[in-house]
N, C-alpha and C positions, 0 to 999 in steps of 0.2 A: 614573551612570545615573539615580538618583532625582532628582538636582539638575537634569539636563537635561530630564527629564520635567516637573518642577515649573515650570521656566522656560518650557517650551513651552505648558503648560496656562495659565500666567499670561498669556502673550502672546495666546493664543486668547481668554481671558476678557476681556482688555483690548480686543481688537478687536471683540468682540461688544458690550461695554458702550458702545463709542464710536459705534456705529451709531445713527442717529436712531430714536426709539421710534415704533412704529406707534400710531395712534389706538386707544384701548381700545374694544373691542366691548362691547355690552350683554350679550353671551353669555360674556364673560370671555376669558382668555388662550388658551383652546382655539382661538380664531379667528386667532391670530397665524400668520405665515407661516413658522413653524418648528416642529419637534418636539424638545423637550428642548434647545432652543438650536441644533440642527443646521439649517442652511439650505442651500438649493439653491446649488450652485457651490463648496461647501467641499471642500477636499482630503481625502483619506483620513485623514491625520494629524489635521487640524483636527476632522473629524467624530468620530473615535474618542475623541479627548481630551475633546471637549465632552460626549459621552455618559458617559464615565468620571466626569467631575466632576458634571454635572447629575443623573445617575441615582444618585449616591452609591455608585458601585461601589467595591469594596475592593481592596487590593493582591492581585495575582494575577488580577484580572478586567479587565485592560486591554484584552484582545482580546474580540471578539464571541463568542457561543456557537457559531455555525456560519457557514460561508461557502460559496458556490457560484458557479461561472461560468455566464453565460447570455448571450443576445443574439447578434447577428451575430458569427460566428467565436469565440464564447465570450469576447469581450473585456470584457463588462460583469461586474461583481462585485456579488453581493447578499450582505449580511451580516445575521445575525439575532441578536437579543437576546431570549431566551425568559423571563427571570426578573426583569424590571424591575418596580418598584412600579406604574408607570403602565400597564403592559401589555406586549405583545409588539411589538417594534420591528424593522422591516426597512428597510435603507438600500441603494439601488442606486447604484453608482458607474459612471458612463459611461466606457467605456474603462478601467475600473479606476482612474480618477483623480479624478473630481469627482462630488459628490452630484447625481444627476439626479432621484431620487424617494425619498420616505420614506412608510412606512405604519405607523401605530400602531393595533394591535388592542386595544381596551379590555378590561380584566379582566372587566367585565360591561357589557352594553349600557346606554347613557346616554339618559335621556328627552330628546326634542327640546326640550321646554320649558326644560330646564336650560341648553341651548345657545342658546336663543332662535331656533331654526330654525322657520320656518313649516311647518305640516303639508302644505301644497300651495301651488300658485301661484294658486289661486282667491282673488280679492279678498275673497270672503265670509269667508275664514278669519280676516281681521283685524277683522271687525265687532264681535267681543266686546271689543275695546279692548286686547288684548294687544300688547306691543311685540315685534316680530320683527325680526331682522336682515334688512334688505331688499336686501343686496348679492348674494344668491345666486340663481342660476338653479336650478330644480328639475326633475328628470327621473328616469330610471332607468338602471341600469348596462348593461342590454341589453334586447332585444325581449321577453324573457320577463316582465319587470316584477316580478321577485321581490325586487329591492333598489332602494330609492329613493336618489337621489343629489342632493346639494346642492353646487354649485360656484361659485367666482368666480375670475376671472383677474386677475393683476397683471403690470405691465411691470417688468422688471428694469433696472438701470443698463446692462446689456450689450445691451439692445434686444430680448431674447427675452421671451416670456411664460411665466409659471408659474401653476399652478392650486392652489388650496386647496379641498379637498372633504371631504364627510362622506358615509358610506355607511350605510344603515340595516341593521339585522338583517333576516334573511329575513322577507318579508311572508307572512302566512298568512290564509286565508279565515276570517272571523269574529273576527279579532283586530284591533281598531281602534287599539290602542296602538302607536305608531311609536317605535322606539328607535334610537340610533346605535351601530353596532358598531365602526366604524373611521374614522380621519382619514387623509387622503392629501394630501401636498404633493409636486407634481412638475412638471416642464417640460410646458407645454401641448402636447398632440398637434399635430404639424405644425411645431413650433418646435425640434425636436431638432438640426437642422443649425445653426440660429442659435446655439443654446446651445453646441454644440461649438466653433464659430468664436469665440464670445466668450471661452470658457475658454482656447482655444489662443492667443489674442492677448494674454492677461494678461502 
């Protein structure tokens, strides 16, 4: 059992290492298109083994801390890790098979300057000479405008698009300091069918 798990983990790590590396962002590895090495399209086994290794989980912690079914006909599976050093991690498996979305909730909100995210889309924000990551579109998560949202889309080898985003902590009147509460990587809305077709054709 241990040998087979070790071989599977090695195979997963080898496949991750063999992928071409993304250009480094001025904001660091937080801008990469994965969370703890877990990527869109990974199988359940690949994703769980990757979290086990990269989060330094111990023997007996191979499984997530919780799991629930959701989505159409309860076919999707969401797993939760509540005690990771990097924060709380949620992974959604489309049809219970492939990673469709990941959300990392940071242990404490991170300053946007640390991630080099611009405070707004206003061009005047850059006049001070700071270097911001200009790949992101900036908006809000909903019409209430209580959470600011930075996102950028990428095209996968399978033809579907996926999104890397950051969501602020709740905005409050009189508090001008914006911090990031969570990172989200997921299939871009509207491309779910393309994603499932690409996964099924593998």
